[in-house]
PAMI-730725 format. One record per atom (N, C-alpha, C, O): residue in three letters; atom name; z negated, y negated, x negated. Coordinates in pm, whole numbers, plus 50000, padded with zeros to 5 digits. Layout:
REM PAMI-730725
R   sese   dotor       Z       Y       X
R    ALA      CA       Z       Y       X
...
END
This chain:
REM PAMI-730725
R   sese   dotor       Z       Y       X
R    UNK       N   91702   05899   50602
R    UNK      CA   91708   06021   50543
R    UNK       C   91606   06132   50625
R    UNK       O   91487   06139   50593
R    UNK       N   91655   06205   50718
R    UNK      CA   91555   06285   50782
R    UNK       C   91521   06403   50675
R    UNK       O   91599   06450   50592
R    UNK       N   91407   06434   50694
R    UNK      CA   91347   06547   50589
R    UNK       C   91413   06689   50649
R    UNK       O   91441   06715   50766
R    UNK       N   91428   06770   50534
R    UNK      CA   91480   06891   50562
R    UNK       C   91416   06999   50633
R    UNK       O   91293   06989   50636
R    UNK       N   91469   07105   50694
R    UNK      CA   91420   07188   50758
R    UNK       C   91276   07252   50687
R    UNK       O   91170   07282   50742
R    UNK       N   91314   07260   50554
R    UNK      CA   91200   07341   50464
R    UNK       C   91104   07221   50443
R    UNK       O   90985   07250   50433
R    UNK       N   91138   07101   50435
R    UNK      CA   90980   06991   50426
R    UNK       C   90920   06992   50581
R    UNK       O   90800   06985   50607
R    UNK       N   91019   07003   50670
R    UNK      CA   90947   07008   50791
R    UNK       C   90839   07146   50833
R    UNK       O   90734   07141   50897
R    UNK       N   90906   07265   50770
R    UNK      CA   90834   07372   50758
R    UNK       C   90692   07368   50677
R    UNK       O   90588   07406   50729
R    UNK       N   90700   07321   50555
R    UNK      CA   90590   07272   50462
R    UNK       C   90502   07180   50523
R    UNK       O   90381   07204   50516
R    UNK       N   90538   07087   50578
R    UNK      CA   90417   07002   50680
R    UNK       C   90351   07070   50777
R    UNK       O   90257   07008   50827
R    UNK       N   90381   07213   50830
R    UNK      CA   90357   07288   50947
R    UNK       C   90233   07371   50865
R    UNK       O   90125   07398   50918
R    UNK       N   90267   07403   50739
R    UNK      CA   90180   07523   50688
R    UNK       C   90040   07474   50616
R    UNK       O   90000   07358   50598
R    UNK       N   89981   07592   50582
R    UNK      CA   89834   07536   50550
R    UNK       C   89837   07449   50419
R    UNK       O   89749   07364   50410
R    UNK       N   89928   07459   50314
R    UNK      CA   89932   07367   50219
R    UNK       C   89984   07249   50247
R    UNK       O   89987   07158   50164
R    UNK       N   90037   07237   50385
R    UNK      CA   90109   07110   50397
R    UNK       C   90007   07005   50449
R    UNK       O   90025   06884   50450
R    UNK       N   89883   07082   50497
R    UNK      CA   89766   06972   50518
R    UNK       C   89717   06898   50392
R    UNK       O   89669   06786   50406
R    UNK       N   89729   06965   50248
R    UNK      CA   89682   06914   50158
R    UNK       C   89779   06794   50147
R    UNK       O   89736   06680   50134
R    UNK       N   89901   06822   50151
R    UNK      CA   90028   06756   50115
R    UNK       C   89990   06603   50207
R    UNK       O   89968   06492   50157
R    UNK       N   89991   06632   50327
R    UNK      CA   89962   06507   50456
R    UNK       C   89878   06413   50414
R    UNK       O   89887   06290   50416
R    UNK       N   89766   06511   50360
R    UNK      CA   89612   06412   50326
R    UNK       C   89679   06325   50200
R    UNK       O   89654   06204   50202
R    UNK       N   89744   06363   50114
R    UNK      CA   89782   06325   49980
R    UNK       C   89861   06183   50010
R    UNK       O   89838   06079   49949
R    UNK       N   89961   06200   50117
R    UNK      CA   90053   06072   50160
R    UNK       C   90016   05976   50183
R    UNK       O   89931   05963   50270
R    UNK       N   90067   05867   50112
R    UNK      CA   90008   05711   50160
R    UNK       C   90095   05702   50319
R    UNK       O   90185   05774   50362
R    UNK       N   90033   05592   50376
R    UNK      CA   90083   05573   50499
R    UNK       C   90246   05556   50530
R    UNK       O   90314   05602   50621
R    UNK       N   90275   05484   50433
R    UNK      CA   90431   05473   50463
R    UNK       C   90531   05579   50344
R    UNK       O   90652   05565   50323
R    UNK       N   90445   05674   50286
R    UNK      CA   90540   05773   50211
R    UNK       C   90585   05897   50321
R    UNK       O   90516   05958   50402
R    UNK       N   90719   05906   50288
R    UNK      CA   90747   06045   50354
R    UNK       C   90795   06137   50275
R    UNK       O   90834   06110   50161
R    UNK       N   90799   06277   50332
R    UNK      CA   90845   06386   50260
R    UNK       C   90963   06416   50293
R    UNK       O   90987   06442   50411
R    UNK       N   91064   06420   50199
R    UNK      CA   91215   06436   50226
R    UNK       C   91271   06565   50191
R    UNK       O   91351   06614   50271
R    UNK       N   91234   06646   50056
R    UNK      CA   91261   06747   50036
R    UNK       C   91152   06843   50008
R    UNK       O   91047   06803   49959
R    UNK       N   91175   06988   50041
R    UNK      CA   91078   07078   50010
R    UNK       C   91142   07211   49960
R    UNK       O   91229   07260   50031
R    UNK       N   91111   07266   49855
R    UNK      CA   91190   07386   49795
R    UNK       C   91087   07511   49780
R    UNK       O   91026   07508   49673
R    UNK       N   91056   07613   49859
R    UNK      CA   90998   07696   49815
R    UNK       C   91011   07775   49671
R    UNK       O   91114   07831   49635
R    UNK       N   90894   07768   49597
R    UNK      CA   90910   07811   49448
R    UNK       C   90856   07945   49467
R    UNK       O   90821   07986   49578
R    UNK       N   90846   08031   49334
R    UNK      CA   90737   08145   49332
R    UNK       C   90613   08107   49290
R    UNK       O   90582   08064   49179
R    UNK       N   90529   08129   49405
R    UNK      CA   90389   08115   49381
R    UNK       C   90368   07961   49393
R    UNK       O   90268   07911   49342
R    UNK       N   90473   07873   49469
R    UNK      CA   90438   07719   49508
R    UNK       C   90530   07681   49583
R    UNK       O   90616   07756   49627
R    UNK       N   90522   07560   49607
R    UNK      CA   90625   07466   49687
R    UNK       C   90632   07368   49601
R    UNK       O   90534   07337   49534
R    UNK       N   90768   07295   49589
R    UNK      CA   90834   07182   49528
R    UNK       C   90833   07055   49628
R    UNK       O   90909   07071   49724
R    UNK       N   90770   06947   49628
R    UNK      CA   90798   06884   49722
R    UNK       C   90835   06714   49681
R    UNK       O   90776   06646   49597
R    UNK       N   90931   06679   49754
R    UNK      CA   90960   06530   49711
R    UNK       C   90949   06433   49809
R    UNK       O   90999   06453   49919
R    UNK       N   90878   06308   49780
R    UNK      CA   90855   06221   49861
R    UNK       C   90914   06100   49832
R    UNK       O   90963   06086   49720
R    UNK       N   90920   05994   49926
R    UNK      CA   90969   05881   49885
R    UNK       C   90921   05798   49770
R    UNK       O   90990   05710   49719
R    UNK       N   90781   05835   49726
R    UNK      CA   90741   05792   49606
R    UNK       C   90673   05895   49490
R    UNK       O   90636   05850   49382
R    UNK       N   90662   06016   49519
R    UNK      CA   90617   06136   49428
R    UNK       C   90670   06266   49439
R    UNK       O   90717   06315   49541
R    UNK       N   90657   06324   49319
R    UNK      CA   90688   06455   49325
R    UNK       C   90585   06550   49320
R    UNK       O   90502   06540   49230
R    UNK       N   90574   06643   49404
R    UNK      CA   90442   06726   49428
R    UNK       C   90474   06856   49390
R    UNK       O   90592   06885   49409
R    UNK       N   90384   06968   49327
R    UNK      CA   90397   07098   49323
R    UNK       C   90272   07134   49376
R    UNK       O   90161   07095   49340
R    UNK       N   90307   07227   49482
R    UNK      CA   90166   07274   49554
R    UNK       C   90161   07411   49544
R    UNK       O   90262   07469   49586
R    UNK       N   90051   07494   49490
R    UNK      CA   90054   07612   49449
R    UNK       C   90024   07696   49578
R    UNK       O   89955   07643   49665
R    UNK       N   90071   07830   49597
R    UNK      CA   90026   07889   49734
R    UNK       C   89882   07920   49713
R    UNK       O   89840   07946   49600
R    UNK       N   89804   07918   49818
R    UNK      CA   89668   07942   49796
R    UNK       C   89595   07791   49788
R    UNK       O   89474   07786   49806
R    UNK       N   89662   07683   49764
R    UNK      CA   89613   07577   49709
R    UNK       C   89499   07528   49842
R    UNK       O   89443   07424   49807
R    UNK       N   89468   07559   49933
R    UNK      CA   89384   07544   50026
R    UNK       C   89249   07586   49978
R    UNK       O   89150   07534   50030
R    UNK       N   89233   07689   49870
R    UNK      CA   89117   07759   49838
R    UNK       C   89084   07685   49670
R    UNK       O   88975   07692   49615
R    UNK       N   89182   07630   49622
R    UNK      CA   89157   07528   49521
R    UNK       C   89217   07394   49535
R    UNK       O   89330   07377   49489
R    UNK       N   89162   07309   49586
R    UNK      CA   89198   07170   49605
R    UNK       C   89219   07105   49506
R    UNK       O   89315   07028   49507
R    UNK       N   89135   07117   49387
R    UNK      CA   89116   07041   49294
R    UNK       C   89273   07067   49181
R    UNK       O   89338   06980   49123
R    UNK       N   89288   07184   49182
R    UNK      CA   89378   07232   49063
R    UNK       C   89533   07296   49168
R    UNK       O   89636   07330   49110
R    UNK       N   89522   07300   49284
R    UNK      CA   89646   07347   49395
R    UNK       C   89728   07246   49409
R    UNK       O   89837   07285   49451
R    UNK       N   89722   07134   49393
R    UNK      CA   89818   07044   49402
R    UNK       C   89837   06934   49293
R    UNK       O   89745   06857   49263
R    UNK       N   89949   06931   49239
R    UNK      CA   89986   06868   49102
R    UNK       C   90120   06751   49146
R    UNK       O   90229   06778   49196
R    UNK       N   90066   06627   49107
R    UNK      CA   90158   06518   49172
R    UNK       C   90211   06435   49074
R    UNK       O   90140   06437   48973
R    UNK       N   90331   06345   49061
R    UNK      CA   90362   06275   48979
R    UNK       C   90464   06163   49035
R    UNK       O   90551   06186   49119
R    UNK       N   90439   06045   48977
R    UNK      CA   90471   05927   49071
R    UNK       C   90628   05915   48997
R    UNK       O   90645   05928   48876
R    UNK       N   90718   05892   49079
R    UNK      CA   90869   05866   49055
R    UNK       C   90878   05729   48936
R    UNK       O   90902   05611   48964
R    UNK       N   90861   05765   48850
R    UNK      CA   90879   05692   48728
R    UNK       C   90968   05714   48632
R    UNK       O   91015   05828   48633
R    UNK       N   91015   05623   48531
R    UNK      CA   91124   05660   48438
R    UNK       C   91065   05759   48350
R    UNK       O   91144   05832   48290
R    UNK       N   90926   05775   48330
R    UNK      CA   90860   05875   48218
R    UNK       C   90887   06012   48296
R    UNK       O   90885   06112   48225
R    UNK       N   90909   06029   48417
R    UNK      CA   90906   06153   48455
R    UNK       C   91031   06217   48440
R    UNK       O   91133   06154   48469
R    UNK       N   91041   06370   48385
R    UNK      CA   91179   06406   48375
R    UNK       C   91189   06564   48427
R    UNK       O   91116   06655   48387
R    UNK       N   91288   06575   48518
R    UNK      CA   91296   06718   48579
R    UNK       C   91414   06776   48536
R    UNK       O   91528   06735   48561
R    UNK       N   91375   06901   48454
R    UNK      CA   91536   06956   48438
R    UNK       C   91561   07083   48482
R    UNK       O   91470   07164   48502
R    UNK       N   91701   07112   48501
R    UNK      CA   91666   07292   48542
R    UNK       C   91671   07373   48418
R    UNK       O   91690   07331   48304
R    UNK       N   91657   07464   48446
R    UNK      CA   91668   07552   48318
R    UNK       C   91759   07662   48314
R    UNK       O   91871   07652   48364
R    UNK       N   91715   07776   48252
R    UNK      CA   91835   07924   48297
R    UNK       C   91793   07975   48413
R    UNK       O   91682   07963   48465
R    UNK       N   91905   08042   48457
R    UNK      CA   91894   08116   48579
R    UNK       C   91901   08270   48523
R    UNK       O   91997   08297   48451
R    UNK       N   91847   08326   48539
R    UNK      CA   91831   08477   48534
R    UNK       C   91749   08567   48578
R    UNK       O   91634   08529   48596
R    UNK       N   91779   08707   48608
R    UNK      CA   91701   08771   48665
R    UNK       C   91635   08765   48840
R    UNK       O   91531   08814   48884
R    UNK       N   91738   08689   48906
R    UNK      CA   91704   08615   49049
R    UNK       C   91598   08500   49056
R    UNK       O   91525   08474   49152
R    UNK       N   91603   08434   48936
R    UNK      CA   91515   08338   48930
R    UNK       C   91534   08227   48834
R    UNK       O   91526   08263   48716
R    UNK       N   91560   08092   48854
R    UNK      CA   91553   07971   48752
R    UNK       C   91436   07923   48747
R    UNK       O   91342   07967   48814
R    UNK       N   91428   07803   48647
R    UNK      CA   91324   07752   48597
R    UNK       C   91350   07610   48652
R    UNK       O   91462   07575   48691
R    UNK       N   91241   07530   48654
R    UNK      CA   91255   07390   48669
R    UNK       C   91118   07350   48566
R    UNK       O   91004   07395   48575
R    UNK       N   91169   07255   48475
R    UNK      CA   91093   07205   48378
R    UNK       C   91011   07048   48416
R    UNK       O   91071   06946   48383
R    UNK       N   90909   07038   48468
R    UNK      CA   90855   06891   48504
R    UNK       C   90791   06851   48384
R    UNK       O   90696   06915   48338
R    UNK       N   90834   06759   48337
R    UNK      CA   90778   06643   48205
R    UNK       C   90739   06496   48224
R    UNK       O   90821   06412   48258
R    UNK       N   90639   06475   48205
R    UNK      CA   90588   06326   48192
R    UNK       C   90503   06315   48052
R    UNK       O   90389   06359   48040
R    UNK       N   90569   06255   47960
R    UNK      CA   90508   06244   47831
R    UNK       C   90457   06378   47781
R    UNK       O   90533   06467   47817
R    UNK       N   90371   06414   47722
R    UNK      CA   90327   06525   47679
R    UNK       C   90259   06637   47784
R    UNK       O   90225   06751   47751
R    UNK       N   90248   06583   47913
R    UNK      CA   90221   06687   48014
R    UNK       C   90360   06767   48061
R    UNK       O   90458   06704   48100
R    UNK       N   90357   06910   48054
R    UNK      CA   90467   06990   48095
R    UNK       C   90434   07077   48158
R    UNK       O   90345   07147   48110
R    UNK       N   90490   07113   48292
R    UNK      CA   90497   07226   48400
R    UNK       C   90626   07264   48436
R    UNK       O   90724   07193   48461
R    UNK       N   90611   07415   48434
R    UNK      CA   90720   07484   48458
R    UNK       C   90710   07543   48615
R    UNK       O   90596   07566   48657
R    UNK       N   90810   07566   48693
R    UNK      CA   90801   07624   48799
R    UNK       C   90927   07689   48820
R    UNK       O   91036   07647   48779
R    UNK       N   90903   07822   48902
R    UNK      CA   91032   07906   48914
R    UNK       C   91064   07917   49059
R    UNK       O   90983   07922   49153
R    UNK       N   91224   07923   49063
R    UNK      CA   91264   07897   49195
R    UNK       C   91380   08036   49213
R    UNK       O   91465   08074   49133
R    UNK       N   91346   08088   49345
R    UNK      CA   91448   08193   49341
R    UNK       C   91592   08162   49352
R    UNK       O   91620   08051   49397
R    UNK       N   91686   08240   49319
R    UNK      CA   91857   08201   49321
R    UNK       C   91872   08154   49440
R    UNK       O   91922   08042   49448
R    UNK       N   91831   08229   49573
R    UNK      CA   91866   08165   49690
R    UNK       C   91840   08022   49750
R    UNK       O   91897   07968   49846
R    UNK       N   91719   07964   49655
R    UNK      CA   91683   07843   49663
R    UNK       C   91731   07751   49546
R    UNK       O   91684   07638   49532
R    UNK       N   91818   07798   49469
R    UNK      CA   91850   07712   49348
R    UNK       C   91936   07607   49384
R    UNK       O   91927   07506   49314
R    UNK       N   92019   07606   49479
R    UNK      CA   92080   07503   49553
R    UNK       C   91994   07380   49589
R    UNK       O   92006   07264   49551
R    UNK       N   91921   07428   49657
R    UNK      CA   91799   07327   49697
R    UNK       C   91739   07290   49621
R    UNK       O   91695   07180   49655
R    UNK       N   91702   07323   49513
R    UNK      CA   91625   07281   49391
R    UNK       C   91708   07169   49302
R    UNK       O   91659   07069   49249
R    UNK       N   91824   07205   49299
R    UNK      CA   91918   07122   49231
R    UNK       C   91942   06966   49327
R    UNK       O   91969   06862   49266
R    UNK       N   91932   06966   49449
R    UNK      CA   91947   06868   49505
R    UNK       C   91852   06788   49520
R    UNK       O   91870   06668   49540
R    UNK       N   91689   06867   49509
R    UNK      CA   91584   06779   49507
R    UNK       C   91622   06696   49366
R    UNK       O   91647   06576   49355
R    UNK       N   91620   06775   49288
R    UNK      CA   91663   06718   49134
R    UNK       C   91733   06572   49137
R    UNK       O   91694   06461   49099
R    UNK       N   91862   06619   49202
R    UNK      CA   91930   06498   49214
R    UNK       C   91887   06353   49295
R    UNK       O   91906   06238   49256
R    UNK       N   91833   06391   49398
R    UNK      CA   91758   06302   49500
R    UNK       C   91645   06245   49378
R    UNK       O   91659   06130   49336
R    UNK       N   91557   06314   49337
R    UNK      CA   91436   06231   49261
R    UNK       C   91521   06157   49127
R    UNK       O   91462   06056   49089
R    UNK       N   91628   06182   49062
R    UNK      CA   91668   06137   48960
R    UNK       C   91721   06003   49010
R    UNK       O   91686   05912   48935
R    UNK       N   91816   05953   49144
R    UNK      CA   91876   05864   49216
R    UNK       C   91715   05770   49231
R    UNK       O   91699   05661   49175
R    UNK       N   91637   05817   49292
R    UNK      CA   91534   05721   49330
R    UNK       C   91456   05677   49192
R    UNK       O   91415   05561   49191
R    UNK       N   91436   05742   49098
R    UNK      CA   91393   05699   48979
R    UNK       C   91481   05590   48928
R    UNK       O   91429   05481   48904
R    UNK       N   91619   05610   48908
R    UNK      CA   91693   05502   48859
R    UNK       C   91713   05382   48938
R    UNK       O   91750   05279   48880
R    UNK       N   91691   05383   49065
R    UNK      CA   91661   05279   49151
R    UNK       C   91529   05178   49137
R    UNK       O   91512   05058   49162
R    UNK       N   91472   05249   49102
R    UNK      CA   91313   05194   49068
R    UNK       C   91252   05186   49237
R    UNK       O   91304   05210   49346
R    UNK       N   91134   05147   49199
R    UNK      CA   91051   05086   49304
R    UNK       C   91078   05002   49417
R    UNK       O   91059   05020   49538
R    UNK       N   91135   04890   49338
R    UNK      CA   91178   04771   49420
R    UNK       C   91302   04804   49505
R    UNK       O   91316   04756   49618
R    UNK       N   91390   04886   49448
R    UNK      CA   91527   04889   49495
R    UNK       C   91541   04996   49558
R    UNK       O   91657   05037   49559
R    UNK       N   91426   05090   49642
R    UNK      CA   91459   05211   49707
R    UNK       C   91461   05165   49836
R    UNK       O   91383   05077   49873
R    UNK       N   91557   05225   49921
R    UNK      CA   91569   05179   50075
R    UNK       C   91468   05224   50121
R    UNK       O   91407   05316   50066
R    UNK       N   91425   05160   50247
R    UNK      CA   91296   05175   50349
R    UNK       C   91292   05334   50342
R    UNK       O   91180   05376   50311
R    UNK       N   91376   05420   50360
R    UNK      CA   91390   05545   50406
R    UNK       C   91353   05642   50292
R    UNK       O   91329   05762   50311
R    UNK       N   91352   05581   50174
R    UNK      CA   91346   05644   50042
R    UNK       C   91439   05729   49997
R    UNK       O   91418   05833   49935
R    UNK       N   91559   05675   50033
R    UNK      CA   91662   05768   49985
R    UNK       C   91701   05686   49847
R    UNK       O   91787   05729   49771
END
């Protein structure tokens, strides 16, 4: 699977530098969705939320979750020009907001994430699909 144009754009941005530094040698970025105040990125192994200005707060600007069965990402309501995504792993809950213009891309990211989790780490294709 080739990375989306948004994923390539993210990799070239200042926030992309933090993401590139966090990636394992065989890990690939496949999806990126601009959020409101952040970018949501899906790799072959993890989900990331990279806050705008994360270069100035490296400890809190990048959140990550491994693609495991304990990770649950659900779309919330869409209203007033944006929708929410709820990221939950155990008691850790994070919400991010996405504009309606990017909502379809956010739903595609969730679909890809769920498919990878269902397949499990031993069943994923080398390209992370």
